[in-house]
C-alpha positions as CSV (number, residue, x, y, z in Angstrom):
1,X,-4.0,-2.4,11.5
2,X,-1.9,0.3,9.8
3,X,-3.5,2.6,7.3
4,X,-1.3,3.7,4.4
5,X,-2.3,7.0,2.8
6,X,-1.2,9.1,-0.1
7,X,1.8,7.1,-1.5
8,X,2.7,8.7,-4.8
9,X,5.8,9.0,-7.0
10,X,6.5,11.6,-9.7
11,X,5.9,10.5,-13.2
12,X,9.7,10.3,-14.0
13,X,10.2,7.9,-11.1
14,X,7.5,5.5,-12.1
15,X,8.6,2.1,-13.2
16,X,11.9,2.3,-11.4
17,X,11.0,0.3,-8.3
18,X,11.2,3.3,-6.0
19,X,7.5,3.2,-5.0
20,X,7.9,-0.4,-3.9
21,X,11.1,0.4,-1.9
22,X,9.4,3.4,-0.3
23,X,6.3,1.3,0.5
24,X,8.3,-1.6,2.0
25,X,10.3,0.8,4.1
26,X,7.2,2.5,5.4
27,X,5.5,-0.7,6.5
28,X,8.7,-2.6,7.6
29,X,8.7,-1.2,11.1
30,X,4.9,-1.1,11.6
31,X,3.8,-3.0,14.7
32,X,0.5,-4.2,13.2
33,X,-0.8,-7.5,11.7
34,X,-2.2,-5.8,8.5
35,X,-2.0,-2.8,6.3
36,X,-5.0,-1.2,4.7
37,X,-5.3,1.3,1.9
38,X,-7.8,2.7,-0.6
39,X,-7.3,3.2,-4.3
40,X,-9.6,5.1,-6.6
41,X,-11.3,2.2,-8.4
42,X,-11.0,3.8,-11.8
43,X,-7.2,3.4,-11.5
44,X,-7.1,-0.2,-12.4
45,X,-3.3,-0.3,-13.0
46,X,-2.8,0.9,-9.5
47,X,-5.1,-1.7,-8.0
48,X,-3.2,-4.4,-10.0
49,X,0.1,-3.0,-8.8
50,X,-1.0,-3.3,-5.1
51,X,-2.3,-6.8,-5.8
52,X,1.2,-7.7,-7.1
53,X,2.6,-6.4,-3.8
54,X,0.4,-8.8,-1.8
55,X,-2.7,-6.7,-1.2
56,X,-6.2,-8.1,-1.7
57,X,-9.4,-6.3,-2.5
58,X,-11.9,-6.5,0.3
59,X,-14.5,-3.9,-0.3
60,X,-15.4,-0.6,-2.0
61,X,-16.2,2.7,-0.4
62,X,-17.5,6.1,-1.3
63,X,-17.3,9.0,1.2
64,X,-20.0,11.1,-0.5
65,X,-22.6,10.6,-3.3
66,X,-20.5,12.7,-5.6
67,X,-17.1,11.3,-4.7
68,X,-15.3,8.6,-6.7
69,X,-15.5,5.0,-5.7
70,X,-12.5,3.5,-3.9
71,X,-11.3,-0.1,-3.7
72,X,-10.4,-1.0,-0.1
73,X,-7.4,-3.3,0.0
74,X,-5.7,-5.2,2.8
75,X,-2.3,-6.9,3.2
76,X,-1.5,-9.2,6.0
77,X,1.9,-8.5,7.6
78,X,4.2,-11.2,8.9
79,X,4.9,-11.2,12.6
80,X,8.7,-10.7,12.5
81,X,11.5,-8.7,14.1
82,X,10.4,-5.3,12.7
83,X,13.7,-3.5,13.6
84,X,15.7,-6.0,11.6
85,X,13.3,-5.9,8.6
86,X,13.4,-2.1,8.5
87,X,17.2,-2.0,8.7
88,X,17.5,-4.4,5.7
89,X,15.2,-2.3,3.5
90,X,16.8,1.0,4.3
91,X,20.4,-0.1,3.7
């Protein structure tokens, strides 16, 4: 399992595909069978974006009583030649 944390892009770069390319490059060389991440549940557009990238909602979490609720998401990774996959994305 690989945990992805704090993937953000500046406002002017949103909608350009850069976040997806950055995401794909980050996980391309991961030697794991799945990726997990958490999204603040109030950010419905972000949850939907990650679903469009192949993630599924599996749970919710809250670290403290006064913290926001997070949607826990998982994505299964294919068992492939990780070096080859990473090279294609970064080129």
